[in-house]
CHARMM-style PDB file with segment names, atoms N, HN, CA, C and O in Angstrom:
ATOM      1  N   MET     1      69.987  34.555 188.003  1.00  0.00      PROA
ATOM      2  CA  MET     1      69.368  33.324 187.937  1.00  0.00      PROA
ATOM      3  C   MET     1      70.785  32.462 188.089  1.00  0.00      PROA
ATOM      4  O   MET     1      71.854  32.714 187.533  1.00  0.00      PROA
ATOM      5  N   SER     2      70.518  31.505 188.893  1.00  0.00      PROA
ATOM      6  HN  SER     2      69.649  31.300 189.345  1.00  0.00      PROA
ATOM      7  CA  SER     2      71.733  30.253 189.147  1.00  0.00      PROA
ATOM      8  C   SER     2      71.318  29.495 188.062  1.00  0.00      PROA
ATOM      9  O   SER     2      70.259  29.659 187.456  1.00  0.00      PROA
ATOM     10  N   GLY     3      72.343  28.492 187.780  1.00  0.00      PROA
ATOM     11  HN  GLY     3      73.203  28.359 188.273  1.00  0.00      PROA
ATOM     12  CA  GLY     3      71.968  27.151 186.963  1.00  0.00      PROA
ATOM     13  C   GLY     3      73.031  27.671 185.640  1.00  0.00      PROA
ATOM     14  O   GLY     3      73.457  28.820 185.513  1.00  0.00      PROA
ATOM     15  N   ASN     4      73.305  26.582 184.775  1.00  0.00      PROA
ATOM     16  HN  ASN     4      72.959  25.650 184.878  1.00  0.00      PROA
ATOM     17  CA  ASN     4      73.982  26.695 183.740  1.00  0.00      PROA
ATOM     18  C   ASN     4      73.303  27.239 182.580  1.00  0.00      PROA
ATOM     19  O   ASN     4      72.093  27.012 182.567  1.00  0.00      PROA
ATOM     20  N   ASN     5      73.880  28.057 181.367  1.00  0.00      PROA
ATOM     21  HN  ASN     5      74.862  28.241 181.377  1.00  0.00      PROA
ATOM     22  CA  ASN     5      73.231  28.421 180.464  1.00  0.00      PROA
ATOM     23  C   ASN     5      73.524  27.535 179.286  1.00  0.00      PROA
ATOM     24  O   ASN     5      74.561  26.881 179.174  1.00  0.00      PROA
ATOM     25  N   PHE     6      72.485  27.559 178.368  1.00  0.00      PROA
ATOM     26  HN  PHE     6      71.643  28.089 178.460  1.00  0.00      PROA
ATOM     27  CA  PHE     6      72.579  26.384 177.114  1.00  0.00      PROA
ATOM     28  C   PHE     6      71.386  26.858 176.717  1.00  0.00      PROA
ATOM     29  O   PHE     6      70.543  27.518 177.326  1.00  0.00      PROA
ATOM     30  N   ASN     7      71.431  26.287 175.221  1.00  0.00      PROA
ATOM     31  HN  ASN     7      72.115  25.751 174.727  1.00  0.00      PROA
ATOM     32  CA  ASN     7      70.492  26.675 174.025  1.00  0.00      PROA
ATOM     33  C   ASN     7      69.348  25.528 174.122  1.00  0.00      PROA
ATOM     34  O   ASN     7      69.558  24.387 174.531  1.00  0.00      PROA
ATOM     35  N   ILE     8      68.279  25.958 173.740  1.00  0.00      PROA
ATOM     36  HN  ILE     8      68.108  26.886 173.407  1.00  0.00      PROA
ATOM     37  CA  ILE     8      67.167  24.809 173.364  1.00  0.00      PROA
ATOM     38  C   ILE     8      66.863  25.459 171.977  1.00  0.00      PROA
ATOM     39  O   ILE     8      67.336  26.563 171.707  1.00  0.00      PROA
ATOM     40  N   GLN     9      65.971  24.687 170.985  1.00  0.00      PROA
ATOM     41  HN  GLN     9      65.586  23.791 171.205  1.00  0.00      PROA
ATOM     42  CA  GLN     9      65.317  25.209 169.681  1.00  0.00      PROA
ATOM     43  C   GLN     9      63.841  24.820 170.057  1.00  0.00      PROA
ATOM     44  O   GLN     9      63.325  23.859 170.627  1.00  0.00      PROA
ATOM     45  N   VAL    10      63.405  25.944 169.510  1.00  0.00      PROA
ATOM     46  HN  VAL    10      63.825  26.724 169.047  1.00  0.00      PROA
ATOM     47  CA  VAL    10      61.822  26.122 169.493  1.00  0.00      PROA
ATOM     48  C   VAL    10      61.363  25.957 167.798  1.00  0.00      PROA
ATOM     49  O   VAL    10      61.677  26.806 166.964  1.00  0.00      PROA
ATOM     50  N   GLN    11      60.618  24.791 167.491  1.00  0.00      PROA
ATOM     51  HN  GLN    11      60.363  24.102 168.169  1.00  0.00      PROA
ATOM     52  CA  GLN    11      60.363  24.998 165.903  1.00  0.00      PROA
ATOM     53  C   GLN    11      58.965  25.055 165.936  1.00  0.00      PROA
ATOM     54  O   GLN    11      58.206  24.448 166.691  1.00  0.00      PROA
ATOM     55  N   SER    12      58.656  25.981 164.889  1.00  0.00      PROA
ATOM     56  HN  SER    12      59.273  26.474 164.276  1.00  0.00      PROA
ATOM     57  CA  SER    12      57.176  26.085 164.962  1.00  0.00      PROA
ATOM     58  C   SER    12      56.736  25.529 163.747  1.00  0.00      PROA
ATOM     59  O   SER    12      57.523  25.224 162.851  1.00  0.00      PROA
ATOM     60  N   GLN    13      55.575  25.389 163.674  1.00  0.00      PROA
ATOM     61  HN  GLN    13      54.935  25.637 164.402  1.00  0.00      PROA
ATOM     62  CA  GLN    13      54.594  24.497 162.761  1.00  0.00      PROA
ATOM     63  C   GLN    13      55.242  24.975 161.086  1.00  0.00      PROA
ATOM     64  O   GLN    13      55.048  24.271 160.094  1.00  0.00      PROA
ATOM     65  N   ASP    14      55.825  25.963 161.064  1.00  0.00      PROA
ATOM     66  HN  ASP    14      55.982  26.535 161.869  1.00  0.00      PROA
ATOM     67  CA  ASP    14      56.253  26.105 159.363  1.00  0.00      PROA
ATOM     68  C   ASP    14      57.632  25.559 159.605  1.00  0.00      PROA
ATOM     69  O   ASP    14      58.279  25.604 158.558  1.00  0.00      PROA
ATOM     70  N   GLY    15      58.283  25.082 160.567  1.00  0.00      PROA
ATOM     71  HN  GLY    15      57.758  25.046 161.417  1.00  0.00      PROA
ATOM     72  CA  GLY    15      59.286  24.337 160.444  1.00  0.00      PROA
ATOM     73  C   GLY    15      60.789  25.409 160.851  1.00  0.00      PROA
ATOM     74  O   GLY    15      61.914  24.957 161.062  1.00  0.00      PROA
ATOM     75  N   SER    16      60.444  26.715 160.872  1.00  0.00      PROA
ATOM     76  HN  SER    16      59.530  27.082 160.700  1.00  0.00      PROA
ATOM     77  CA  SER    16      61.331  27.274 161.508  1.00  0.00      PROA
ATOM     78  C   SER    16      61.762  27.252 162.816  1.00  0.00      PROA
ATOM     79  O   SER    16      61.031  26.776 163.685  1.00  0.00      PROA
ATOM     80  N   ILE    17      62.892  27.720 163.086  1.00  0.00      PROA
ATOM     81  HN  ILE    17      63.485  28.107 162.380  1.00  0.00      PROA
ATOM     82  CA  ILE    17      63.458  27.101 164.355  1.00  0.00      PROA
ATOM     83  C   ILE    17      64.133  28.487 164.958  1.00  0.00      PROA
ATOM     84  O   ILE    17      64.858  29.228 164.293  1.00  0.00      PROA
ATOM     85  N   THR    18      63.752  28.707 166.376  1.00  0.00      PROA
ATOM     86  HN  THR    18      63.163  28.106 166.916  1.00  0.00      PROA
ATOM     87  CA  THR    18      64.228  29.724 166.934  1.00  0.00      PROA
ATOM     88  C   THR    18      65.306  29.292 168.077  1.00  0.00      PROA
ATOM     89  O   THR    18      64.981  28.314 168.751  1.00  0.00      PROA
ATOM     90  N   ILE    19      66.384  29.829 168.329  1.00  0.00      PROA
ATOM     91  HN  ILE    19      66.648  30.623 167.782  1.00  0.00      PROA
ATOM     92  CA  ILE    19      67.463  28.991 169.573  1.00  0.00      PROA
ATOM     93  C   ILE    19      67.281  30.207 170.541  1.00  0.00      PROA
ATOM     94  O   ILE    19      67.366  31.425 170.385  1.00  0.00      PROA
ATOM     95  N   LEU    20      67.037  29.506 171.457  1.00  0.00      PROA
ATOM     96  HN  LEU    20      66.968  28.516 171.584  1.00  0.00      PROA
ATOM     97  CA  LEU    20      66.843  30.343 173.008  1.00  0.00      PROA
ATOM     98  C   LEU    20      67.817  29.758 174.123  1.00  0.00      PROA
ATOM     99  O   LEU    20      67.951  28.622 174.578  1.00  0.00      PROA
ATOM    100  N   SER    21      68.428  30.934 174.382  1.00  0.00      PROA
ATOM    101  HN  SER    21      68.320  31.858 174.012  1.00  0.00      PROA
ATOM    102  CA  SER    21      69.642  30.486 175.659  1.00  0.00      PROA
ATOM    103  C   SER    21      68.559  30.548 177.024  1.00  0.00      PROA
ATOM    104  O   SER    21      67.817  31.491 177.300  1.00  0.00      PROA
ATOM    105  N   VAL    22      68.695  29.347 177.727  1.00  0.00      PROA
ATOM    106  HN  VAL    22      69.297  28.581 177.503  1.00  0.00      PROA
ATOM    107  CA  VAL    22      68.093  29.034 179.031  1.00  0.00      PROA
ATOM    108  C   VAL    22      68.671  28.843 179.990  1.00  0.00      PROA
ATOM    109  O   VAL    22      69.888  28.803 179.809  1.00  0.00      PROA
ATOM    110  N   SER    23      68.297  28.675 181.144  1.00  0.00      PROA
ATOM    111  HN  SER    23      67.308  28.708 181.291  1.00  0.00      PROA
ATOM    112  CA  SER    23      69.198  28.370 182.456  1.00  0.00      PROA
ATOM    113  C   SER    23      68.599  27.205 182.885  1.00  0.00      PROA
ATOM    114  O   SER    23      67.414  27.193 182.550  1.00  0.00      PROA
ATOM    115  N   SER    24      69.013  26.008 183.623  1.00  0.00      PROA
ATOM    116  HN  SER    24      69.975  26.018 183.895  1.00  0.00      PROA
ATOM    117  CA  SER    24      68.096  25.115 183.995  1.00  0.00      PROA
ATOM    118  C   SER    24      67.092  25.271 185.112  1.00  0.00      PROA
ATOM    119  O   SER    24      66.220  24.436 185.352  1.00  0.00      PROA
ATOM    120  N   ASP    25      67.310  26.624 185.914  1.00  0.00      PROA
ATOM    121  HN  ASP    25      68.019  27.302 185.719  1.00  0.00      PROA
ATOM    122  CA  ASP    25      66.020  26.793 186.557  1.00  0.00      PROA
ATOM    123  C   ASP    25      65.093  27.632 186.203  1.00  0.00      PROA
ATOM    124  O   ASP    25      64.418  28.219 187.049  1.00  0.00      PROA
ATOM    125  N   MET    26      64.928  27.809 184.868  1.00  0.00      PROA
ATOM    126  HN  MET    26      65.476  27.332 184.181  1.00  0.00      PROA
ATOM    127  CA  MET    26      64.472  29.161 184.314  1.00  0.00      PROA
ATOM    128  C   MET    26      62.690  28.144 184.059  1.00  0.00      PROA
ATOM    129  O   MET    26      62.530  27.119 183.397  1.00  0.00      PROA
ATOM    130  N   LEU    27      61.759  28.838 184.763  1.00  0.00      PROA
ATOM    131  HN  LEU    27      61.889  29.671 185.301  1.00  0.00      PROA
ATOM    132  CA  LEU    27      60.378  28.298 184.248  1.00  0.00      PROA
ATOM    133  C   LEU    27      60.029  28.452 182.905  1.00  0.00      PROA
ATOM    134  O   LEU    27      60.360  29.426 182.229  1.00  0.00      PROA
ATOM    135  N   MET    28      59.445  27.620 182.554  1.00  0.00      PROA
ATOM    136  HN  MET    28      59.176  26.829 183.103  1.00  0.00      PROA
ATOM    137  CA  MET    28      58.988  27.325 180.845  1.00  0.00      PROA
ATOM    138  C   MET    28      58.100  28.587 180.614  1.00  0.00      PROA
ATOM    139  O   MET    28      58.132  29.008 179.457  1.00  0.00      PROA
ATOM    140  N   LYS    29      57.339  29.249 181.463  1.00  0.00      PROA
ATOM    141  HN  LYS    29      57.313  28.907 182.403  1.00  0.00      PROA
ATOM    142  CA  LYS    29      56.487  30.128 181.151  1.00  0.00      PROA
ATOM    143  C   LYS    29      57.399  31.261 180.708  1.00  0.00      PROA
ATOM    144  O   LYS    29      56.939  31.920 179.775  1.00  0.00      PROA
ATOM    145  N   ARG    30      58.858  31.719 181.271  1.00  0.00      PROA
ATOM    146  HN  ARG    30      59.231  31.183 182.029  1.00  0.00      PROA
ATOM    147  CA  ARG    30      59.351  32.672 180.960  1.00  0.00      PROA
ATOM    148  C   ARG    30      60.270  32.214 179.243  1.00  0.00      PROA
ATOM    149  O   ARG    30      60.750  33.003 178.429  1.00  0.00      PROA
ATOM    150  N   VAL    31      60.243  31.064 179.201  1.00  0.00      PROA
ATOM    151  HN  VAL    31      59.854  30.423 179.862  1.00  0.00      PROA
ATOM    152  CA  VAL    31      60.849  30.477 177.720  1.00  0.00      PROA
ATOM    153  C   VAL    31      59.919  31.081 176.917  1.00  0.00      PROA
ATOM    154  O   VAL    31      60.237  31.844 176.006  1.00  0.00      PROA
ATOM    155  N   PHE    32      58.582  30.736 177.246  1.00  0.00      PROA
ATOM    156  HN  PHE    32      58.324  30.116 177.987  1.00  0.00      PROA
ATOM    157  CA  PHE    32      57.334  30.764 176.220  1.00  0.00      PROA
ATOM    158  C   PHE    32      57.118  32.430 176.076  1.00  0.00      PROA
ATOM    159  O   PHE    32      56.696  32.897 175.018  1.00  0.00      PROA
ATOM    160  N   LEU    33      57.430  33.255 177.189  1.00  0.00      PROA
ATOM    161  HN  LEU    33      57.773  32.876 178.048  1.00  0.00      PROA
ATOM    162  CA  LEU    33      57.191  34.623 176.936  1.00  0.00      PROA
ATOM    163  C   LEU    33      58.429  34.823 175.757  1.00  0.00      PROA
ATOM    164  O   LEU    33      58.047  35.162 174.637  1.00  0.00      PROA
ATOM    165  N   ILE    34      59.835  34.631 175.969  1.00  0.00      PROA
ATOM    166  HN  ILE    34      60.146  34.355 176.879  1.00  0.00      PROA
ATOM    167  CA  ILE    34      60.682  35.288 175.508  1.00  0.00      PROA
ATOM    168  C   ILE    34      60.530  35.000 174.083  1.00  0.00      PROA
ATOM    169  O   ILE    34      60.787  35.892 173.275  1.00  0.00      PROA
ATOM    170  N   TYR    35      59.990  33.403 173.536  1.00  0.00      PROA
ATOM    171  HN  TYR    35      59.782  32.678 174.193  1.00  0.00      PROA
ATOM    172  CA  TYR    35      59.849  33.114 172.589  1.00  0.00      PROA
ATOM    173  C   TYR    35      58.869  33.814 171.573  1.00  0.00      PROA
ATOM    174  O   TYR    35      59.091  34.138 170.406  1.00  0.00      PROA
ATOM    175  N   CYS    36      57.782  33.952 172.290  1.00  0.00      PROA
ATOM    176  HN  CYS    36      57.602  33.689 173.238  1.00  0.00      PROA
ATOM    177  CA  CYS    36      56.480  34.796 171.633  1.00  0.00      PROA
ATOM    178  C   CYS    36      56.731  36.379 171.432  1.00  0.00      PROA
ATOM    179  O   CYS    36      56.174  36.998 170.525  1.00  0.00      PROA
ATOM    180  N   ARG    37      57.497  36.901 172.230  1.00  0.00      PROA
ATOM    181  HN  ARG    37      57.949  36.398 172.967  1.00  0.00      PROA
ATOM    182  CA  ARG    37      58.069  38.211 172.178  1.00  0.00      PROA
ATOM    183  C   ARG    37      59.017  38.409 170.757  1.00  0.00      PROA
ATOM    184  O   ARG    37      58.930  39.453 170.110  1.00  0.00      PROA
ATOM    185  N   GLU    38      59.844  37.399 170.384  1.00  0.00      PROA
ATOM    186  HN  GLU    38      59.915  36.551 170.910  1.00  0.00      PROA
ATOM    187  CA  GLU    38      60.638  37.328 169.298  1.00  0.00      PROA
ATOM    188  C   GLU    38      59.699  37.330 167.833  1.00  0.00      PROA
ATOM    189  O   GLU    38      59.908  37.826 166.726  1.00  0.00      PROA
ATOM    190  N   LYS    39      58.854  36.726 168.259  1.00  0.00      PROA
ATOM    191  HN  LYS    39      58.684  36.323 169.158  1.00  0.00      PROA
ATOM    192  CA  LYS    39      57.784  36.357 167.087  1.00  0.00      PROA
ATOM    193  C   LYS    39      56.854  37.105 166.964  1.00  0.00      PROA
ATOM    194  O   LYS    39      56.268  37.194 165.885  1.00  0.00      PROA
ATOM    195  N   LEU    40      56.494  37.828 168.053  1.00  0.00      PROA
ATOM    196  HN  LEU    40      56.969  37.755 168.930  1.00  0.00      PROA
ATOM    197  CA  LEU    40      55.412  39.069 167.967  1.00  0.00      PROA
ATOM    198  C   LEU    40      53.973  38.593 168.137  1.00  0.00      PROA
ATOM    199  O   LEU    40      53.038  39.116 167.532  1.00  0.00      PROA
ATOM    200  N   ILE    41      53.824  37.445 169.098  1.00  0.00      PROA
ATOM    201  HN  ILE    41      54.584  37.020 169.589  1.00  0.00      PROA
ATOM    202  CA  ILE    41      52.736  36.560 169.074  1.00  0.00      PROA
ATOM    203  C   ILE    41      52.275  36.404 170.460  1.00  0.00      PROA
ATOM    204  O   ILE    41      53.195  36.414 171.278  1.00  0.00      PROA
ATOM    205  N   ASP    42      50.973  36.250 170.987  1.00  0.00      PROA
ATOM    206  HN  ASP    42      50.225  36.242 170.323  1.00  0.00      PROA
ATOM    207  CA  ASP    42      50.404  36.350 172.160  1.00  0.00      PROA
ATOM    208  C   ASP    42      50.680  34.845 172.750  1.00  0.00      PROA
ATOM    209  O   ASP    42      50.248  33.873 172.130  1.00  0.00      PROA
ATOM    210  N   TRP    43      51.343  34.700 173.854  1.00  0.00      PROA
ATOM    211  HN  TRP    43      51.694  35.489 174.358  1.00  0.00      PROA
ATOM    212  CA  TRP    43      51.917  33.461 174.306  1.00  0.00      PROA
ATOM    213  C   TRP    43      50.786  32.394 174.557  1.00  0.00      PROA
ATOM    214  O   TRP    43      51.001  31.190 174.416  1.00  0.00      PROA
ATOM    215  N   LYS    44      49.443  32.963 174.978  1.00  0.00      PROA
ATOM    216  HN  LYS    44      49.268  33.941 175.093  1.00  0.00      PROA
ATOM    217  CA  LYS    44      48.262  32.106 175.327  1.00  0.00      PROA
ATOM    218  C   LYS    44      47.607  31.763 174.159  1.00  0.00      PROA
ATOM    219  O   LYS    44      46.454  31.354 174.295  1.00  0.00      PROA
ATOM    220  N   ILE    45      48.171  31.848 172.795  1.00  0.00      PROA
ATOM    221  HN  ILE    45      49.107  32.181 172.686  1.00  0.00      PROA
ATOM    222  CA  ILE    45      47.469  31.036 171.751  1.00  0.00      PROA
ATOM    223  C   ILE    45      48.517  29.829 171.204  1.00  0.00      PROA
ATOM    224  O   ILE    45      48.144  28.938 170.442  1.00  0.00      PROA
ATOM    225  N   VAL    46      49.629  29.931 171.625  1.00  0.00      PROA
ATOM    226  HN  VAL    46      49.932  30.656 172.244  1.00  0.00      PROA
ATOM    227  CA  VAL    46      50.642  28.686 171.214  1.00  0.00      PROA
ATOM    228  C   VAL    46      50.711  27.633 172.238  1.00  0.00      PROA
ATOM    229  O   VAL    46      50.630  27.853 173.446  1.00  0.00      PROA
ATOM    230  N   ARG    47      50.854  26.556 171.732  1.00  0.00      PROA
ATOM    231  HN  ARG    47      50.920  26.377 170.750  1.00  0.00      PROA
ATOM    232  CA  ARG    47      50.681  25.192 172.660  1.00  0.00      PROA
ATOM    233  C   ARG    47      52.160  25.014 172.397  1.00  0.00      PROA
ATOM    234  O   ARG    47      52.614  25.153 171.261  1.00  0.00      PROA
ATOM    235  N   PHE    48      53.085  24.638 173.671  1.00  0.00      PROA
ATOM    236  HN  PHE    48      52.716  24.526 174.594  1.00  0.00      PROA
ATOM    237  CA  PHE    48      54.270  24.283 173.432  1.00  0.00      PROA
ATOM    238  C   PHE    48      54.477  22.706 174.029  1.00  0.00      PROA
ATOM    239  O   PHE    48      54.059  22.352 175.132  1.00  0.00      PROA
ATOM    240  N   VAL    49      55.085  21.976 173.235  1.00  0.00      PROA
ATOM    241  HN  VAL    49      55.424  22.264 172.340  1.00  0.00      PROA
ATOM    242  CA  VAL    49      54.989  20.708 173.249  1.00  0.00      PROA
ATOM    243  C   VAL    49      56.225  19.817 173.232  1.00  0.00      PROA
ATOM    244  O   VAL    49      57.118  20.096 172.432  1.00  0.00      PROA
ATOM    245  N   LEU    50      56.334  18.932 173.918  1.00  0.00      PROA
ATOM    246  HN  LEU    50      55.608  18.705 174.567  1.00  0.00      PROA
ATOM    247  CA  LEU    50      57.899  18.129 174.211  1.00  0.00      PROA
ATOM    248  C   LEU    50      57.515  16.710 173.997  1.00  0.00      PROA
ATOM    249  O   LEU    50      56.517  16.341 174.616  1.00  0.00      PROA
ATOM    250  N   ASN    51      58.010  15.996 173.373  1.00  0.00      PROA
ATOM    251  HN  ASN    51      58.821  16.295 172.870  1.00  0.00      PROA
ATOM    252  CA  ASN    51      57.667  14.529 173.095  1.00  0.00      PROA
ATOM    253  C   ASN    51      56.073  14.082 172.691  1.00  0.00      PROA
ATOM    254  O   ASN    51      55.584  12.953 172.693  1.00  0.00      PROA
ATOM    255  N   GLY    52      55.460  15.360 172.352  1.00  0.00      PROA
ATOM    256  HN  GLY    52      55.858  16.277 172.350  1.00  0.00      PROA
ATOM    257  CA  GLY    52      53.868  15.060 172.070  1.00  0.00      PROA
ATOM    258  C   GLY    52      53.176  15.380 173.344  1.00  0.00      PROA
ATOM    259  O   GLY    52      51.973  15.122 173.396  1.00  0.00      PROA
ATOM    260  N   LYS    53      53.690  15.844 174.260  1.00  0.00      PROA
ATOM    261  HN  LYS    53      54.667  16.054 174.219  1.00  0.00      PROA
ATOM    262  CA  LYS    53      52.793  16.142 175.372  1.00  0.00      PROA
ATOM    263  C   LYS    53      53.171  17.758 175.493  1.00  0.00      PROA
ATOM    264  O   LYS    53      54.243  18.248 175.139  1.00  0.00      PROA
ATOM    265  N   ARG    54      51.896  18.567 176.148  1.00  0.00      PROA
ATOM    266  HN  ARG    54      51.025  18.169 176.435  1.00  0.00      PROA
ATOM    267  CA  ARG    54      51.906  19.714 176.260  1.00  0.00      PROA
ATOM    268  C   ARG    54      52.746  20.143 177.410  1.00  0.00      PROA
ATOM    269  O   ARG    54      52.764  19.406 178.396  1.00  0.00      PROA
ATOM    270  N   ILE    55      53.424  21.210 177.411  1.00  0.00      PROA
ATOM    271  HN  ILE    55      53.409  21.809 176.610  1.00  0.00      PROA
ATOM    272  CA  ILE    55      54.478  21.788 178.505  1.00  0.00      PROA
ATOM    273  C   ILE    55      53.620  22.620 179.367  1.00  0.00      PROA
ATOM    274  O   ILE    55      52.914  23.541 178.958  1.00  0.00      PROA
ATOM    275  N   SER    56      53.740  22.199 180.687  1.00  0.00      PROA
ATOM    276  HN  SER    56      54.314  21.450 181.019  1.00  0.00      PROA
ATOM    277  CA  SER    56      53.097  23.001 181.620  1.00  0.00      PROA
ATOM    278  C   SER    56      54.132  24.422 181.846  1.00  0.00      PROA
ATOM    279  O   SER    56      55.352  24.377 182.007  1.00  0.00      PROA
ATOM    280  N   PRO    57      53.360  25.542 181.810  1.00  0.00      PROA
ATOM    281  CA  PRO    57      54.323  26.816 181.795  1.00  0.00      PROA
ATOM    282  C   PRO    57      54.959  26.776 183.495  1.00  0.00      PROA
ATOM    283  O   PRO    57      55.816  27.608 183.792  1.00  0.00      PROA
ATOM    284  N   ALA    58      54.566  25.949 184.360  1.00  0.00      PROA
ATOM    285  HN  ALA    58      53.870  25.273 184.119  1.00  0.00      PROA
ATOM    286  CA  ALA    58      54.859  26.014 186.046  1.00  0.00      PROA
ATOM    287  C   ALA    58      56.102  25.128 186.104  1.00  0.00      PROA
ATOM    288  O   ALA    58      56.844  25.163 187.085  1.00  0.00      PROA
ATOM    289  N   LYS    59      56.345  24.288 184.993  1.00  0.00      PROA
ATOM    290  HN  LYS    59      55.742  24.259 184.196  1.00  0.00      PROA
ATOM    291  CA  LYS    59      57.620  23.600 185.043  1.00  0.00      PROA
ATOM    292  C   LYS    59      58.878  24.114 184.794  1.00  0.00      PROA
ATOM    293  O   LYS    59      58.891  24.859 183.814  1.00  0.00      PROA
ATOM    294  N   THR    60      60.109  23.946 185.438  1.00  0.00      PROA
ATOM    295  HN  THR    60      60.099  23.341 186.234  1.00  0.00      PROA
ATOM    296  CA  THR    60      61.475  24.341 184.993  1.00  0.00      PROA
ATOM    297  C   THR    60      62.088  23.630 183.901  1.00  0.00      PROA
ATOM    298  O   THR    60      61.815  22.483 183.549  1.00  0.00      PROA
ATOM    299  N   VAL    61      63.026  24.482 183.343  1.00  0.00      PROA
ATOM    300  HN  VAL    61      63.248  25.414 183.629  1.00  0.00      PROA
ATOM    301  CA  VAL    61      63.847  23.543 182.411  1.00  0.00      PROA
ATOM    302  C   VAL    61      64.176  22.323 182.858  1.00  0.00      PROA
ATOM    303  O   VAL    61      63.828  21.329 182.221  1.00  0.00      PROA
ATOM    304  N   ASP    62      64.930  22.221 184.073  1.00  0.00      PROA
ATOM    305  HN  ASP    62      65.212  23.029 184.591  1.00  0.00      PROA
ATOM    306  CA  ASP    62      65.314  21.029 184.423  1.00  0.00      PROA
ATOM    307  C   ASP    62      64.461  20.028 184.879  1.00  0.00      PROA
ATOM    308  O   ASP    62      64.909  18.882 184.924  1.00  0.00      PROA
ATOM    309  N   GLU    63      63.109  20.284 185.287  1.00  0.00      PROA
ATOM    310  HN  GLU    63      62.745  21.215 185.250  1.00  0.00      PROA
ATOM    311  CA  GLU    63      62.333  19.389 185.544  1.00  0.00      PROA
ATOM    312  C   GLU    63      61.698  18.676 184.284  1.00  0.00      PROA
ATOM    313  O   GLU    63      61.171  17.566 184.358  1.00  0.00      PROA
ATOM    314  N   LEU    64      61.802  19.457 183.055  1.00  0.00      PROA
ATOM    315  HN  LEU    64      62.230  20.359 182.995  1.00  0.00      PROA
ATOM    316  CA  LEU    64      61.564  18.639 182.023  1.00  0.00      PROA
ATOM    317  C   LEU    64      62.833  17.722 181.144  1.00  0.00      PROA
ATOM    318  O   LEU    64      62.777  16.947 180.189  1.00  0.00      PROA
ATOM    319  N   GLY    65      63.884  18.208 181.935  1.00  0.00      PROA
ATOM    320  HN  GLY    65      63.929  18.837 182.710  1.00  0.00      PROA
ATOM    321  CA  GLY    65      64.982  17.022 181.321  1.00  0.00      PROA
ATOM    322  C   GLY    65      65.672  17.532 180.305  1.00  0.00      PROA
ATOM    323  O   GLY    65      66.506  16.893 179.664  1.00  0.00      PROA
ATOM    324  N   LEU    66      65.294  18.973 180.058  1.00  0.00      PROA
ATOM    325  HN  LEU    66      64.617  19.492 180.579  1.00  0.00      PROA
ATOM    326  CA  LEU    66      66.107  19.249 178.591  1.00  0.00      PROA
ATOM    327  C   LEU    66      67.397  19.943 178.837  1.00  0.00      PROA
ATOM    328  O   LEU    66      67.728  20.663 179.780  1.00  0.00      PROA
ATOM    329  N   LYS    67      68.167  19.503 177.597  1.00  0.00      PROA
ATOM    330  HN  LYS    67      67.899  18.919 176.831  1.00  0.00      PROA
ATOM    331  CA  LYS    67      69.446  19.452 177.799  1.00  0.00      PROA
ATOM    332  C   LYS    67      70.099  20.491 176.406  1.00  0.00      PROA
ATOM    333  O   LYS    67      69.382  20.671 175.422  1.00  0.00      PROA
ATOM    334  N   ASP    68      71.081  20.924 176.463  1.00  0.00      PROA
ATOM    335  HN  ASP    68      71.664  20.777 177.263  1.00  0.00      PROA
ATOM    336  CA  ASP    68      71.754  21.668 175.348  1.00  0.00      PROA
ATOM    337  C   ASP    68      71.333  20.931 173.910  1.00  0.00      PROA
ATOM    338  O   ASP    68      71.546  19.753 173.625  1.00  0.00      PROA
ATOM    339  N   GLY    69      70.704  21.901 173.108  1.00  0.00      PROA
ATOM    340  HN  GLY    69      70.531  22.858 173.339  1.00  0.00      PROA
ATOM    341  CA  GLY    69      70.197  21.418 171.819  1.00  0.00      PROA
ATOM    342  C   GLY    69      68.972  20.632 171.521  1.00  0.00      PROA
ATOM    343  O   GLY    69      68.610  20.310 170.390  1.00  0.00      PROA
ATOM    344  N   ASP    70      68.384  20.358 172.601  1.00  0.00      PROA
ATOM    345  HN  ASP    70      68.679  20.619 173.521  1.00  0.00      PROA
ATOM    346  CA  ASP    70      67.051  19.821 172.879  1.00  0.00      PROA
ATOM    347  C   ASP    70      65.930  20.767 172.184  1.00  0.00      PROA
ATOM    348  O   ASP    70      66.015  21.995 172.222  1.00  0.00      PROA
ATOM    349  N   LYS    71      64.869  20.071 171.544  1.00  0.00      PROA
ATOM    350  HN  LYS    71      64.801  19.073 171.513  1.00  0.00      PROA
ATOM    351  CA  LYS    71      64.078  20.999 170.579  1.00  0.00      PROA
ATOM    352  C   LYS    71      62.726  20.788 171.147  1.00  0.00      PROA
ATOM    353  O   LYS    71      62.440  19.623 171.423  1.00  0.00      PROA
ATOM    354  N   ILE    72      61.786  21.770 171.386  1.00  0.00      PROA
ATOM    355  HN  ILE    72      62.018  22.717 171.161  1.00  0.00      PROA
ATOM    356  CA  ILE    72      60.357  21.775 171.754  1.00  0.00      PROA
ATOM    357  C   ILE    72      59.510  22.349 170.405  1.00  0.00      PROA
ATOM    358  O   ILE    72      60.066  22.953 169.487  1.00  0.00      PROA
ATOM    359  N   ASP    73      58.243  22.086 170.449  1.00  0.00      PROA
ATOM    360  HN  ASP    73      57.791  21.595 171.194  1.00  0.00      PROA
ATOM    361  CA  ASP    73      57.420  22.416 169.094  1.00  0.00      PROA
ATOM    362  C   ASP    73      56.439  23.588 169.612  1.00  0.00      PROA
ATOM    363  O   ASP    73      55.889  23.642 170.712  1.00  0.00      PROA
ATOM    364  N   ALA    74      56.378  24.244 168.860  1.00  0.00      PROA
ATOM    365  HN  ALA    74      56.825  24.201 167.966  1.00  0.00      PROA
ATOM    366  CA  ALA    74      55.108  25.584 169.375  1.00  0.00      PROA
ATOM    367  C   ALA    74      54.248  25.524 168.056  1.00  0.00      PROA
ATOM    368  O   ALA    74      54.563  25.844 166.910  1.00  0.00      PROA
ATOM    369  N   MET    75      53.014  24.997 168.578  1.00  0.00      PROA
ATOM    370  HN  MET    75      52.757  24.738 169.509  1.00  0.00      PROA
ATOM    371  CA  MET    75      51.988  24.595 167.911  1.00  0.00      PROA
ATOM    372  C   MET    75      50.828  26.025 167.785  1.00  0.00      PROA
ATOM    373  O   MET    75      50.540  26.604 168.833  1.00  0.00      PROA
ATOM    374  N   PHE    76      50.313  26.435 166.661  1.00  0.00      PROA
ATOM    375  HN  PHE    76      50.546  25.964 165.810  1.00  0.00      PROA
ATOM    376  CA  PHE    76      49.085  27.386 166.842  1.00  0.00      PROA
ATOM    377  C   PHE    76      47.878  26.765 166.570  1.00  0.00      PROA
ATOM    378  OT1 PHE    76      46.824  27.392 166.671  1.00  0.00      PROA
TER     379      PHE     76
END
């Protein structure tokens, strides 16, 4: 994978934060799958949200404008 690696935060509804290392060209579906694998949950039951809007799994980290330290929400 090309692109620089950096960290984003995924905050679940209970307030816990998981830090994931991503690259700018990574598809969000891959980010979702990594998060859900760590949490032992099915990615299809989680809604990932950025600034109140649901994130498309087909978008890349760069297309969403995510930068080091940015946070997305995981809603069940």
